[in-house]
C-alpha positions in Angstrom: 88.5 80.1 94.6 85.9 81.3 92.0 86.6 78.5 89.5 84.1 77.3 92.4 81.6 79.5 92.6 79.9 79.0 96.2 75.5 78.5 95.7 73.8 80.5 97.8 71.8 78.1 99.8 68.2 78.9 99.2 64.8 76.8 101.3 62.7 75.3 99.0 59.3 74.7 100.8 56.3 75.6 99.0 55.0 78.9 99.9 58.3 79.6 101.5 59.4 83.7 100.3 62.8 82.3 101.5 62.6 80.0 98.4 63.0 83.2 95.9 66.1 83.7 94.2 67.9 86.7 96.9 68.3 89.1 93.6 64.3 89.0 94.0 64.4 90.1 98.0 67.3 92.4 98.1 66.4 94.4 94.6 63.5 95.9 95.1 65.3 96.9 98.3 67.9 98.7 97.4 66.7 102.1 96.5 65.8 102.1 100.5 68.8 103.2 103.4 70.0 100.3 105.3 67.8 101.7 108.4 64.7 101.0 106.0 66.0 97.3 105.8 66.4 96.7 109.2 63.2 97.9 109.8 61.9 95.8 107.1 63.8 93.0 108.4 62.6 93.2 111.7 59.3 91.2 110.2 62.0 88.8 108.9 64.3 87.2 111.1 64.2 84.0 109.5 66.3 85.9 107.0 69.9 84.4 108.0 71.4 87.2 106.5 71.0 90.8 107.2 70.1 92.7 103.3 72.2 95.4 104.5 75.6 93.6 104.9 74.8 91.5 101.9 74.3 94.6 99.9 77.6 95.7 101.4 79.6 92.9 100.2 78.2 91.9 96.7 79.1 94.1 93.0 78.1 93.0 89.5 81.1 92.6 87.8 81.8 91.4 84.2 82.8 88.3 86.3 80.2 87.8 87.7 78.1 89.0 91.3 81.3 88.6 93.6 80.9 88.4 98.0 83.7 89.7 99.2 85.2 90.5 103.0 84.9 93.2 105.3 87.6 94.5 107.7 86.5 97.2 109.3 85.5 100.0 106.3 87.4 97.9 104.4 85.7 95.6 101.8 88.2 92.9 99.6 87.7 91.0 97.4 90.2 88.6 96.3 91.2 86.4 93.6 88.2 87.6 90.6 89.3 85.5 87.4 89.5 89.0 85.4 90.0 86.5 81.8 89.3 82.3 81.1 91.9 80.8 82.9 95.5 79.7 79.7 94.2 76.3 80.0 95.2 73.6 76.7 94.4 74.5 73.9 94.4 78.9 75.0 97.7 78.0 76.9 100.0 80.7 74.7 96.9 82.4 73.4 96.0 86.2 73.9 94.0 86.1 77.5 89.7 86.0 76.3 87.7 87.5 78.7 86.1 85.6 81.1 82.7 83.9 81.6 80.4 85.8 84.1 79.1 82.6 86.2 75.5 83.2 86.8 75.9 82.2 90.8 77.9 84.7 93.0 81.1 83.6 93.3 83.1 83.7 97.1 85.7 86.5 96.1 87.3 85.9 100.1 90.3 83.9 99.2 93.8 84.9 97.5 93.7 82.9 94.0 96.7 81.1 93.3 99.6 82.1 91.6 100.7 81.8 88.6 103.1 78.8 87.7 106.7 79.1 89.0 109.3 77.3 91.2 108.6 78.9 94.8 111.6 80.3 96.4 112.9 80.4 100.0 113.2 83.9 102.3 116.6 84.4 100.9 118.2 87.6 102.1 117.3 89.8 101.8 113.8 89.2 101.1 112.2 87.5 103.6 108.5 86.2 103.9 106.4 88.8 103.2 108.6 89.9 99.8 107.7 86.4 98.9 104.3 83.9 97.5 102.9 82.0 100.4 100.1 80.0 98.1 99.7 77.3 96.2 100.6 77.8 92.2 98.3 76.8 89.3 98.1 78.1 85.1 94.3 79.0 86.0 95.8 82.0 87.7 94.9 85.1 85.8 92.5 87.0 88.7 93.4 90.2 90.8 92.4 91.2 94.0 90.5 94.7 95.0 90.7 97.2 98.5 87.9 99.5 98.1 86.7 100.9 101.3 83.6 103.5 101.7 80.9 103.5 99.1 80.5 101.6 96.7 78.9 105.3 95.4 82.2 107.0 94.8 84.7 108.2 91.9 87.8 107.4 93.9 91.5 106.6 92.3 92.6 104.0 91.8 96.2 102.4 91.3 96.8 98.9 89.8 99.5 97.3 91.1 101.8 94.9 89.3 104.3 92.9 90.8 108.0 92.5 90.5 110.1 88.8 90.1 112.2 88.9 87.7 109.6 87.7 84.8 110.0 84.9 86.9 108.1 84.8 90.2 106.0 87.3 92.2 102.1 87.5 92.9 99.6 90.0 93.3 99.0 88.3 96.6 102.4 88.6 98.3 101.1 90.5 101.5 103.7 93.2 101.6 100.8 94.5 98.7 97.9 93.7 100.6 95.9 97.4 99.4 93.7 97.4 103.1 95.9 100.4 104.6 96.1 102.7 101.1 92.3 102.0 100.5 92.1 104.1 103.8 93.3 106.7 103.1 91.4 107.0 99.9 92.4 104.5 97.3 91.1 101.7 95.0 94.1 98.8 95.0 94.2 96.1 92.3 97.0 93.1 92.5 97.0 91.6 89.5 97.7 88.1 89.0 99.9 87.7 85.3 101.5 84.6 83.2 105.3 84.4 84.4 108.5 82.3 82.9 107.8 80.2 79.8 104.2 81.0 79.9 103.7 84.2 79.9 107.1 84.4 77.7 106.8 82.1 74.9 107.6 82.8 71.0 107.1 80.4 68.1 107.1 80.4 64.3 103.8 77.9 65.2 102.7 80.3 67.7 103.0 83.8 65.4 101.4 82.3 62.8 98.7 80.8 65.4 97.9 84.4 66.8 96.8 85.6 64.1 99.0 88.9 63.7 102.1 87.0 62.9 103.2 88.0 66.6 104.0 86.1 69.6 105.9 85.8 73.7 103.9 88.4 74.9 101.3 86.8 77.3 101.9 88.5 80.4 102.0 92.2 78.4 98.4 91.4 77.0 97.1 89.8 80.7 98.4 93.0 81.9 96.2 94.9 79.4 92.9 92.8 79.7 93.8 93.1 83.9 93.5 96.8 82.5 90.2 96.6 80.6 88.9 94.8 83.2 89.5 97.5 85.6 87.7 100.3 83.0 84.8 98.1 83.0 84.3 97.1 86.8 86.1 99.5 89.4 82.8 102.1 89.1 81.1 99.1 90.9 84.0 99.6 93.5 83.2 103.0 94.3 86.1 103.4 91.9 87.2 106.2 89.3 88.3 104.6 85.7 89.0 107.7 84.6 91.9 107.7 87.1 93.7 104.5 87.0 97.2 104.3 88.1 99.0 101.2 87.0 102.6 100.7 89.8 104.9 98.8 89.7 108.2 97.5 90.6 111.6 95.9 89.0 109.8 93.3 86.5 106.6 94.8 88.2 108.1 98.5 86.4 109.7 96.9 83.7 106.0 96.2 82.9 105.0 99.3 83.5 107.6 100.7 81.1 106.3 98.3 78.4 102.5 99.4 78.7 104.0 103.0 77.8 104.9 101.6 75.0 102.7 99.7 73.7 99.8 101.1 71.4 97.7 98.7 73.0 97.0 100.0 76.1 96.2 103.6 75.0 93.2 105.3 77.1 93.8 102.3 79.3 95.2 104.7 82.4 95.7 108.1 83.3 98.9 107.9 85.0 102.3 106.4 86.1 104.8 105.1 89.0 108.1 103.0 87.8 109.4 102.2 91.4 113.2 100.2 90.3 112.5 100.0 87.1 114.9 97.7 84.7 114.5 100.0 82.0 117.8 100.8 80.7 119.6 97.5 81.9 120.9 95.3 79.9 118.8 92.0 77.7 115.5 93.4 79.3 114.4 92.0 76.3 115.8 89.0 73.4 117.3 91.0 70.4 113.7 90.3 68.5 110.8 88.1 67.3 112.6 85.8 64.9 115.3 85.0 67.7 112.8 84.3 70.4 110.5 82.6 67.6 114.3 80.2 66.4 114.6 79.7 70.0 111.1 78.3 70.1 111.2 76.6 67.9 114.2 73.7 68.8 112.2 73.9 72.2 109.1 72.5 70.2 111.1 69.7 67.9 112.5 68.4 71.7 108.7 68.5 72.8 106.3 66.8 70.3 107.5 68.7 67.3 103.6 70.2 66.8 102.2 73.5 68.8 99.2 71.2 69.8 101.6 68.7 71.8 103.2 71.3 73.0 100.4 72.1 74.7 99.9 68.9 75.7 102.8 68.4 77.9 102.1 69.2 81.5 103.1 72.9 83.0 104.9 70.7 85.4 107.6 69.7 83.2 108.3 72.7 81.3 108.1 74.5 84.5 111.6 72.5 85.0 112.5 72.7 81.6 116.4 73.2 81.4 116.8 74.2 78.3 113.3 76.7 78.1 114.5 79.7 75.9 114.9 83.0 78.4 112.0 83.9 79.8 111.7 87.9 79.0 109.6 90.2 76.6 110.0 90.6 73.5 109.6 93.7 71.0 106.6 91.7 68.3 105.7 94.3 66.5 101.4 94.1 68.6 101.8 94.1 71.8 104.7 95.4 72.2 106.7 97.8 68.6 109.5 98.8 70.1 111.6 98.5 73.0 110.3 101.1 76.0 113.6 102.7 75.8 113.6 103.4 71.7 109.3 104.2 71.9 110.9 107.1 74.2 112.4 108.3 70.9 109.5 107.6 68.3 106.3 107.2 70.9 103.3 106.0 70.0 102.0 104.5 73.5 100.7 106.8 75.8 101.5 110.1 76.6 100.6 110.1 80.7 102.6 112.1 83.9 105.3 109.2 85.7 106.7 108.3 88.6 110.0 107.4 88.3 112.8 106.4 91.0 115.2 103.5 93.3 115.8 103.3 96.6 119.3 104.8 98.1 121.1 101.5 98.5 120.1 99.9 94.7 122.6 98.7 93.6 123.7 96.7 97.0 126.0 94.5 95.0 124.8 90.3 95.4 128.7 88.8 95.6 131.0 91.2 97.5 134.0 91.4 95.3 137.1 91.7 96.6 139.5 94.7 95.3 142.3 93.2 92.3 138.6 90.9 91.2 136.4 94.2 90.8 139.4 95.6 88.5 138.6 92.5 86.9 135.2 93.7 86.9 135.5 96.8 85.4 138.2 96.4 83.0 135.8 93.6 81.5 132.2 95.7 81.7 134.0 98.9 80.8 136.6 98.4 77.9 138.6 102.2 77.5 136.4 103.8 80.4 137.7 101.3 82.8 140.3 103.8 83.4 138.2 106.9 84.2 135.5 103.7 86.1 138.4 103.7 88.4 139.0 107.6 89.1 135.6 107.9 90.4 135.9 104.3 92.1 139.2 103.9 93.4 139.7 99.9 94.6 143.4 100.4 96.2 141.8 98.0 98.6 139.0 96.0 99.6 136.9 98.1 101.9 137.5 101.1 99.1 135.5 98.8 96.5 133.1 97.3 98.4 132.7 101.2 98.6 133.2 101.5 95.4 131.1 99.1 94.4 127.8 100.5 95.8 128.4 104.3 94.8 128.8 103.2 91.4 125.6 100.9 91.7 123.9 104.1 93.3 125.0 106.7 90.8 124.3 104.3 87.5 120.4 104.2 89.2 120.1 108.0 89.2 121.4 108.3 85.9 119.8 105.8 84.5 116.0 107.4 86.1 117.3 110.6 84.7 118.0 110.2 80.7 114.8 108.1 80.9 112.6 111.4 83.2 114.6 113.9 80.6 113.8 111.5 77.0 110.5 111.0 77.9 109.2 115.2 78.0 111.1 115.9 75.6 109.1 113.0 73.4 105.7 113.3 75.6 103.7 116.7 77.5 103.2 114.9 80.1 105.7 115.6 83.1 107.7 113.3 84.9 108.2 113.3 88.6 111.3 112.0 90.2 112.0 110.4 93.7 115.4 108.7 95.7 114.1 106.8 98.4 116.5 107.0 101.2 115.1 105.6 104.9 117.5 102.9 105.9 114.8 99.8 107.0 116.0 99.5 111.0 117.5 95.6 110.9 119.7 94.8 113.8 120.4 91.7 112.0 121.4 92.8 108.4 122.3 96.3 108.5 125.3 95.5 105.3 121.5 95.6 103.3 120.5 99.0 104.0 117.9 100.2 102.0 118.3 97.6 99.4 115.9 96.4 96.5 112.1 96.3 97.4 112.5 97.5 100.7 110.7 100.3 100.0 107.1 99.0 99.0 105.7 97.8 102.3 106.7 102.4 103.2 104.7 102.9 100.0 101.9 100.1 100.7 102.6 101.0 104.6 102.4 97.3 104.9 105.3 97.4 107.4 103.5 95.1 109.8 103.2 92.8 107.3 107.5 92.1 107.3 107.7 90.6 111.1 111.9 89.6 110.7 112.4 94.1 110.9 112.9 96.7 113.9 111.2 99.3 112.7 110.5 102.5 114.5 108.2 105.3 114.9 109.7 107.3 112.3 109.3 104.3 109.8 105.7 104.4 110.2 106.1 107.9 109.9 108.3 107.8 106.4 105.5 105.6 105.3 102.3 107.6 105.6 105.0 110.1 103.6 105.4 107.4 100.6 102.1 106.2 101.0 99.9 110.1 101.1 102.6 110.7 98.3 101.2 107.5 95.7 97.7 109.3 96.6 97.9 112.8 95.8 99.3 110.9 92.1 96.6 108.9 91.8 94.1 111.6 92.7 95.3 114.5 90.3 99.0 113.1 88.4 101.2 115.5 90.3 102.0 115.1 94.2 103.0 116.9 96.7 103.9 120.6 96.0 106.7 121.1 97.7 107.3 118.3 94.4 108.4 120.0 91.4 108.4 117.9 88.2 111.6 116.9 86.6 113.4 118.7 84.1 115.3 118.4 81.1 118.6 117.5 81.7 117.8 116.0 85.0 116.7 116.4 88.3 115.6 117.2 91.1 115.0 114.1 92.9 112.8 114.5 95.2 114.6 113.0 98.4 111.5 110.4 100.6 112.8 109.8 104.5 111.6 111.6 107.7 112.1 114.7 106.5 111.7 114.4 102.4 113.4 117.6 100.1 114.0 118.3 96.9 117.7 117.1 95.6 119.6 117.8 92.8 121.5 115.1 91.3 124.4 113.4 92.2 128.4 115.4 91.3 129.2 116.8 87.6 131.2 113.8 87.2 130.1 111.2 87.6 126.5 112.3 86.1 128.8 112.5 83.0 129.8 109.8 83.2 127.0 107.0 83.0 125.3 109.6 80.7 128.4 109.3 78.2 128.0 104.9 78.7 124.8 104.5 78.4 124.1 106.5 75.7 126.1 104.5 74.0 124.1 100.9 74.8 
């Protein structure tokens, strides 16, 4: 791992050229072709590593010289530290620059995930969607996949994982960047602090920050990672002026926060939001004052001081039953407004945005009977309940189940449409809307349909990582379409020519399926209902 740098062994016999540091052997050869290097190396067959191969695998960065690994024409650099370990006095601090290693770092293994309670597979999410490695507080690493020349200027995709702000990792197998890198993208996946380690505020932390803020350490990590990419990605063959930040679910919410944050301006040129819960209720706590008050009460139970709390074992904090809510907070520094509010008073980035959902995103985690469904509607929608039930009737259990699904679908379309409309009214850049409609074949569980997160391995072209689905040739074709749209958007800020930008007032959507097509909004009456309901929140 990055914290245990690999030292390249040298032969220290007096007078032996092998006792020289590798940089003195390789550096003079950098201008030579690999062919020339091999000819020179013939006279020195005692070399354990070919300089040509070594040069291919090694990249110099702010973190140090990185020794990656090669799979065909794809080079991967895994577990690369982009910030100092947030341990001890650096717990609940903005990330500090990583100290450059004096020796080469072995970047050939995924780093530990950030502190979280590891979840076992639970349907519909199976191993390819779950963290499979260890966890640690020392986790601020990223992974890079690149193919082709390291002197190129290829577009870059920086991906932020989902997991409700409490779980997940950039090392999850469905995020593997190998296939996308073969198509011309440089892929970067990122670990960032989670749960109480990424979202904790208190009065003491506000004072400690130097700018009266607290609670958005995960957002600060993401900004630090983007800054690292801007400074270093050219060494991997990437173009620092063509960086796309993307995320799914809570990762998409993180992208929305980055779009709104004044601290992230200039670090990326496009944004992709997959299944963003942006306008769902309670995506942030109401205020920094409220978050700090909750944090003060928690601190009092664990020693009463910030120093004492920083000394509490990570496992104790992770498992604390009385920990405050683990959500982003409008802290006035990293995030000055809620992402939705920023659409009215923009202070963040003005870049092209791609945003969309999967077809069955609204699949209910708990199926309600008709009676329970009607009661739930009355509780949630009050005076609008009768109007809701006319659009989504529940005369029997089967009809209620269908209405639950349809209501979830329509709500997500409305959320996306409202976001696109507001974004375009306040910014110059275009918004491209999509609807992922391909239902993954899954004979064992057809009821889940195109569920939340189902689109991820299609966009990453990692269907082979998902061992328990019954993917067909058509799925691989859809995956090529989806991954290709990411590549086009990351390259130019526009997807394919048949995918037109959203218009004021909403739509059209680009339907990603075996035969992609443009589609207008949903039924007008349902659209009007959701617009009226959502604008009240």
